[in-house]
N, C-alpha and C positions, 0 to 999 in steps of 0.2 A: 296250070301250075304243075300238073302231073307230067306233061311232056317236058317241061323245063327240068324237073327232077331227074327224069330218066336220061336226059341227054347230057346234063352238065354236072351230075352229082360227084364225078370223080375228078373234076378240075380243081385247081387250087382255090382257096377261099377268096383270094384277091380278085378272082374272076367276077365275083358278085358285085364289085364296084362298077363294072363296065357292062353288066347285063341288063337287058330290058325287063320290065315287069314291075308290078306294084310292090311286091315284097322286097325286091332288090332296091327300089327307090327308098324304102324305109331303112334298109341296111346302110345305104349311102348316107342317109340323114343321120342315123345313129353314129356312124363312124366319124362324120364331120363334126357332129355335136360333141363327141367325146374329145376329138382333137382340140376344138376350141375351148371346151371346159377345162381340160387338163393343162393346155397351154396357157390359159389365162391365169390359172392358179400357180403354175410352175414359173412363169416369167417374172413374177414379182420378186423372187429371191435374187436372181442375178441383176435385176433392175435396181436393187437397193442403192448402190452408189450413185446412180443417176437421180434418184429421189432425194438423196442427201444434198446433192448440188442444186437440183432444180426447184425443190419445194421446202428445203430446210429440215428434212428428216434427220433425227439422231440415228446414226448407224446402229447403235445398240437396241433401238426400238423397232427396227424393221421386222423383227420376229412377231410383234403384235399384229401386223397385217396378216401374216401367214396363220398365226395362232387363232386370231379372231375368226377369220374366214373358215378355217377347217373345223373349229369347234361349232361355229354357226351351222355349217353344213351337216355335221353329225347330229346336232340337236334338232334341226329341222327334219332330218331323215327319220328320226325316231318319233318326233312329235306328230308328224303328218302321215306316218306309215299307215295308220288305220283309216285315213280319210281319202287318200289318193285313188283308191279303187272304187269310190262311190260316184265318180263322174265319168262322163264321156271322155275318152283319152284325147280326142282331137282338140277341142277347145281348151282343155286343161294344159296340154303340152304347148299349144300356140301361145297361151297367156304367159306361161312360165318362161319360154324362150324369149318372148318379147320384153318381159319385165327385166330379165337378165341383161339383154342388149341395151335397154335404156339406162340401166344403172352403170354399165361400163362406159357408155357415152358420157354420163354425168361425171364419172371419175376423171375423164379427160379435162373437165373444167373446174376441178377442185382447186381451191386457193390456199389451203393450209393443210398440214399433216393430219390434224384431227378429222377434218372433213373427208379427206381421202380414205382414212382408216375406217370411218363409219360406213361410207359407201361400199368399200371393198368387202367389209364384213357382211353387209346386207346382200351383196352379190353371192357370197359364199352360202348364206342361208337359203337363197333361191336355188343355188347350184345343186344341192343334194336332192331335193324333190324333182328337179328337172331331169337329172340323169336317171332317177328311179322310174319316172313315168316313161322316159324314152326307152329304157331297157324292157319295161313291161310291154310297151307297144311292140317292140321287136319280137319278143317271145310270143306274143299273141298272133302275129301274122306269119312267122317263119315256120314251115313244116318241120317235123321232128328230124327228118333226114338231113336237112340243111342247117339245123340250129347250131350244131357244133362248129361248123365252118363260119357261120355268121358271128358267133360269140368270139371265136378266135380272131376274126378280122377286127372286130371292135376293140379287142384287147390290145392290138398293135398300136392303138391310138397314142398310148404313152410314149412309145419310141418315136412315132411320127412327130409328136409334139416336141420331143427333145431334139430331133434332127432338123425339123423345119420351123415349127411355130416359134419356139424360143429364140433361135438364132435370128430369124427374121424380125422379131419384135425388138431384139437388142440392136439390130442394125437400124431400124426405124428410130429408136430412141437416140442412137448415136448421131444420126444425121438430121433428124427433125425434132428432137426433144422428147421427153418422157410422155408428154400428153398424147403424142401421135400413136403410141402403143395402145393406150386404153381406147382411143377413138377407133383404131383398126379392129380391135376385138369387139367393140360395140357394133361397128358396121358389119362384121362377120356374123354377129348374132342377129342383126336385122335380116341378113340374107338367109340365115337358117330359119328364121320365123316365116319368111315368105316361102321358102322351100317346104316347110311343114304344112302351110296352108294349101299348097299345090299337091302335096304328096299323100297326106294322111286322110283317110276317109273317117266318117263317124264310126266310133268303136264303142259299143255298149254291151257286147257279149259277156264281158266279165261281171257286169252288174247282176247277172242271174246266178252267179256262183255263190255258194255259201262260204263265208269267211269265218275262220276260227279266230276271233279277236283276242283270245287269251294265249295264242300260240307263242308270242314273244316271251311272255312270262314263264310258260312251260319250258322253253328252251333255257332261259336264264337260271332255272332251278336245277339244271343238270350240271354237276361239277365239271365234267369234261368240257362242256360248252363254255362255261365260265373261264376255265383255264385257257382254252383255245383263244377266246377273245382277249384275254390278258396277254397272250403271246403276240397276237396281231397288234395290239396297242403298244407293247414293248418294243417290237422291232420297228414300227413306224416312228415311235419316239426316237429310237437310235438313229434312224435315217435322217429325220428332220432336224435333230440337234445339229447336224453337220450342214445339211442342205440349206436351211433357213438363213445361214450366216456365211456361207462359203465365199460368196462374191465379194462382200466387204472385206473378209479376211484375206482373200487372194490379192485384192487391189491395194488395200491400205496397209496390210501387214507384210505381205510377201512381194509387193511391187509388181504384180501381174498387170500387163497393159490392158486397159479397158477395151481397146479396139480389137483385141483377140478373144474377147469373152464369147462371141458367137461361135468362133472356131472351136473353142473349148467344149461348148455344148454339142456341137456337131460331132466331134470325135467321141464324146461320151455317149451320144445316142447310137452311133454306129456300133461302138463296142458293146453296148447293151444288146442290140439286136443279135450280134454274133454269139455272145455268151448265152442269151436266152435260148437260141436254137440248140446249142450244144448241151445246155443244162436240161432242156426238155427231152433230148435224145437219151441222156443218161438216166433221167427220171423214169422214162417209159421202159427202160431196159432193167429196171429193178434197183438202180443205185439211188434210192430215195433219200434216206437219212444221211448217207455219206455225201451225196450231192448237195443236200441242204447245208451241211456243215462246211463243205469245201467253199461254197459261195460266201458264207459268212466269214470264213478265214480270209478270203481275198479282200472283202470289204474291210476287215480288221487291219490287214497289212497296210492298205491304203490310208486308213485313218491314222495309224501310228506314224507312218513316214511323212504324212502331210502336216499333222498338227502337233505331234510330240517331238518331231525332229525338224529343224529348219531346212527345207529342201531347196535346191537350186530352182530358179524359175522355169528352166527348160523342162524339168522333170514333172511339172504340174500337169501337163497334158496327159502323160501316162498315168499319174496317180489319180487324177480325177476320173479318167476313163475306167480305171480299175475299180474305184469306189462305186461309180454309178452302175457299172455292169454287175459287179459282185452283189451289191445291195439289191438291185432290181431282180436279179436271178434268184437270190435268196427269198425275196418276197413271193415270187412266182412259185418256188418250191413249197413254201409254207401254205399258200393258197391251195395248191394241188393236193397237199397232204390233208389239210383240215376240212376240205369239202366233203370228205367221206365220213365225217363224224356224225352229222345229223341224218335222220332218216329221210328218204326221198321227198316225202310230203312236207318236210320241215326246211328244206334247203333254201327256198326263196326267203323265208323269214330269217334263217341263219345268215344269208348274205346281206340282208338289211342290217342286222346287228354287226356283222363283220365290217361293213362300210362305216358304221357309226364308231366302232372301236378304232378303226384306222383314223377317222377324223379326230377322235379324242387324243390319240397319240401324237398326231401332227400338230394339233392345237396346243397341247401341253408343251411340246418342243418349242413352239414359237414364244409362248409366254415365259417359259423357264429361261430361254436364251436372253430375252429382253430383261429379265430380272437379274441374271447372273453376270451378264456382260456389261462392261462400261467402256466409254469412249475416251481415249487419251487426248490431250490438247493437240497432238499432231494428227488426229484422225484414226489412229490405230485402235483396234479392238483389244481389250484385255480380258482374259478369262477364257479364251478359246481352248486352251489346253485342258482345263477342267471339264468343259463340255465334251471335248473329244474323248477324255478318259471315261466319262459316263456312257457315251455312245459306244465306245469299244467294249465295255463290260456287257452292255445290253445286247450288242451285236453277237457276241459269242455265247451269251447265256441262253438266248431264246431257242436256238436249235437244240441245245442240250436239254432244256425243259421239254421240248417237243419229243425228243428221242426217249427220254427216261420216263416221263409221266403220261404222255399221250399216245406213245407208240402202241401199247397193247390194245387200245380202243380203235386205233386207225386201221388195224388189220381185221377188225370184226365187220362182217357184212351186215348192213342195216336191214331191218325188217320193213319192207315196203308196205306192208299191210297195216302197220300201226303208226300212230302219231305220238 
């Protein structure tokens, strides 16, 4: 491993996907597992109209799928946070990956909306602990000098899912029916389970470490941490109020063609990659809060022009790309800012709470949209302008709150010696 570090440490992080070695096998597994995990949750939103036609879903209730799965993931992440480190990582991860795969296969055979909703929520509950164990495994095996590159690579899974996984799943649904999409993700999960069995050795070193089981509560008692988690939940709520219902709104309200939905996601994913790169450059050169606010303004402009003004169909490609890129870059800026709030020995616990807050925000968005939206006799959604206004207010408010109330603490260097 030392020869690998000395020879390849200056190469781009994507090189790790194609390099030999046990550690890089786990990097590949973590990357692919993240793509499948994010893609399986992301695809349900643009797949909504197909579920309406294929299994009789009410378009206004599609948000319950997203909301239930995300809240389930958040609840499971918090509930099992103190238990996951008590087991050998190998059998635990294999069991979680296998269970998630079987549930997605079962989703492909659902016969009614309630059955599909229950199975998808159960998949979300397993998804949170699965990713937590996968990332813990990655951190355990990757040396310090390579850890930054490995984490950066896994973080690109969101864009890869938007560019590849979601468009491919939409094309599968278009040509072979909505069930084929769930079956494909289930089979991908089976492949990941087999890969984990062949890749991950027994890992019990973490069982010897002393765990501060009250650390989560210590963090929650800090006002700055609580406000930071509220910002995370608020901006996620703003994003998912739009994303959870955009496909039905585009198709039923704005007349966007179903066969072009995959292309829409492809353009959105590519635009996100481009803006993320530029945003990261500005952030690293000191334009932190202004970069954060600029990305929020871009997303706000897209929300206004898409949902509060009736745009021509041809402009939806640009507006969706602007929204996805601006919203994702804003989220990346937020995460980069807030990670400096906790002390170094608290950051793993903080990220667990961060993920839970994000899940709560997206889950609330799903349930609120299902509660506030109604379906007209012609299939159109009514109430999207109200949701869009809520999203717009939250989108612009979260960077201001970060700037005004959290900024003094973000510039303070944490004390690595204390907890």
